[in-house]
N, C-alpha and C positions, 0 to 999 in steps of 0.2 A: 499207719505205722507212725509211732511217736518219733519226734525229732530227737537227734542226738548230736554230739560234737562232730562226729565224722561226717554226717549228712550236711551239717551246716558248713563245714570246711569245703565240701564238694560244691555246694550251692554258690559260695563266694568264688571259688576257683573257676567255676563255669562262667560266671559273669566276667571275671578278670581276663579270661581267655580272649574275649572279644574287644578288650580295651587296647587301643593301639598306642596311646601316649605312655611311653616308658617312664617318664617322670612321675605321672600320676600313679601308675601301677607300683612303682618303687615306694612312693609315699604311703600308699594303702598298705603295702606289705610291712612297712615299719610300724604301723599302728594296729595291725591285727593282733588279737590275743587268742589264746586257747579258749574256745567257746565254753562257757559255763552258765548254768541257769541261776538267775537272781529273781527273787520274788519282788514284784513291783505292784504298787497300788493302782487299782482301776477306779478312777474317779467318777465313773458313770454308772456304777452299779450299787449294790448294797454297801453300807459302811463297812470298811475293813476288808472288802473283797480284793484279792490279789491274784495275779497270774504269773507263771514262770516266764521270764523273758531272758533269752540267751544273750549274754554280752559277747560281741564278736570283734568290736573295734574300740580302742580306748585312746583318747587324745588328752594327755595330762595337761597340755597347755591351756585348753579351754574347759577342762574338767567335764567333758561331754564324751559321748560314745554312740555307737550304733548297736542296737539290740534286735533280736528276732523273736517274735511272739506270735503264736498261732491263735491266741485268744484276743479278746479286746478288739483292736482294729484289724487284726488278721482274721481270716486268711486273705482278704482282699489287699490289705496293706500291712504285711508282717514285719517290715523293716522300719525301725523307729529311731529317732534321735532322742537320747536320754541323758540326764545328769548322772554323773558317776560318784559313787562311794561317799556321798555326804551323809553325815549323821542326821541332818535335818530332814524330818519326815517328808516335807514337800518335795524334796529332790529325789525321792524314791518312787515317785509317781510315773506312770506311763506317759503322762502329759496329754497334750491335745491332739486331735486327729490331724491337724495340719503338719505335725511332725512325724507322720507315718507314711510309708511309701511302698509301692508294689515290688521294687527291686532294691538290692543292696546299693547299687551304683546311684540310683535316684536319691537314696538317703545320704550317701557319701557327698554327692555334689551339692546338697543342701546343708551340709554340716559345717560347723566352725572349722573343722580340720581342713576342709578343702580350701578355705580362704588363706591358708598358710602358703599355698603355692604361688 
């Protein structure tokens, strides 16, 4: 079954249900965005190869976010830390494998956004 915005919201909500820290949960909720697919460059394949990565969290302070992608580093690590909305080509890359995680919360706690708390 292909991923969609509703499924992604449910995946994030399911992880947040188990989060006990109300301060962290509130911070995440402030940064969540309506999931939307964005094509990102896959630097490890053919030149110009791209995959749809769903933006789910946006931190305007650091200009970074969290995306979900079933290709590339997914399905093993589908949650990634990504640069946001820059016109510079290098910032629309999926990045390196060290920025991709098995869960949304793993990605969040490694993100620049989490350092704001």
